[in-house]
N, C-alpha and C positions, 0 to 999 in steps of 0.2 A: 165546879160542883153545882153552882146555882142554876146553870143552864140545864144540867141533867135533872135537877129537881123540878124545874118548870116543865120539862118534857114529860116527866112522870105525872105531874098534875094534869097536863093537857090530855094525856092518854087516859088517865082515870076518868076524865070528863068527856069521853067520846071522840077524841081526836085520834086519827091513825098515827101510830108511832113515827113512821117515816115522814109524814107531813109535819108533825110537831117538831121533830128533830131538825129536819132540813129547813123548815120555815123559820125556826128560831135562830138557826145559824145564819140565815140570810139577813134577818132583822138585826142581829148583833153586828154583823159585818158592816151593814149600812150605818148603824149607830156609831161605830168606830170611825167611819169616814166622815159622817156629818158633824160629829162632836157634841150634839145635844139631841134629846128625844123629839123635840118639836120639829126640828129641821129634818130629822130622819123620818118621822111619820109623814111629813109633807112629800118627801121624796118617794117613800115606799108606797103610799096610797095611789100614786100615779104610775108606778112601775108595773108593767104588765108581764115581765119575765117570770116572776114566781107563779103566776096563774098557769103558765105552760109547764114550768118545771115541776110544780107540785100537783098539777091537775086539780085545782080547786076553784070554786067560783070567786069572783071579785069580792062579794059580800063576806065570805069567810076570810079572805086575805086581809081586807081592811080591818075586820074585827080582831084578827090575831095581832095585827100591828098595834091597834088601839089598846088591847088588853095588855100586851107585853110592854109597850112604851108608855102607856098611860096618857091621860089628858093633862095638859098644862093648865094650872088654875089661874093663869094670867100674871102671877107674880114669881114664876119660875119654879114652883113646887110641882113635881111630877109624881103621880101616884101609880105608876105602872107596875105590873107584876115583877118585872126585872128589878126595879128599885126596891120593891118590898122584900123580895127574897134576898137581895144583896145586903139589905140593912138588917137582916137577921130574923125577919118575921117567919115563923115556922109554917110549913105547909099545912099542918093541922089547923092553924088559925086562918089561913087563906080559905080552907074548905068550909069554914063557918061564915064566910062573907057571901051571903046569898046573892047579892047583886053580881059579884064577880063570877060565881059558879054558874049563875043563870046566863050571863053573857058568853061564857066559854061553851056551855052546852048548846045554847041556841045557835051559835055561829059555827059549830063543827060541820065540816064539809060532808056532804052525802057520799055514800060509796061503800064498797065492801069492807074497808078497814074501819069504817065509822059506825059500827053496829051499836055502840054505846055500852053502858054497863049491863051486866046480866040482869034479867028480870028479878031474880031472887037475891040480888045484892045491891042495896041502895047505895047511892053515890057516897054518902057520908061514912059508910063503913069500909070503903075500898082502901087498901093499904097504899100509902104514898110515904116513902121514907124521906126524912129531912136530915141531910148530913151536916 
């Protein structure tokens, strides 16, 4: 359910659904192989396969990996979106994190599926369910 909630958050913040879902699945599979977020991020940022599979620029790919896996603070505490959702932080709280929202919106890939929120519906009022 956490992955589905993250996909809905990304979609609400201008990411195409298929890119969000498939990109997140790819990140999670590499995280499972790597065993920790820092190693997974180092592997993923150099991996060119998702650029072709998802048809997104490298900038969007590395930003997605960084947002989902989070930066390591140097002492092993990772603050990525995946950890925050798995630890029970509600999606509504994540939407109040201006830095996170800005990172997600700015890194959304260009394209027909990435039109963004409707002009008459601000990001903060979009419905994202937290299961």
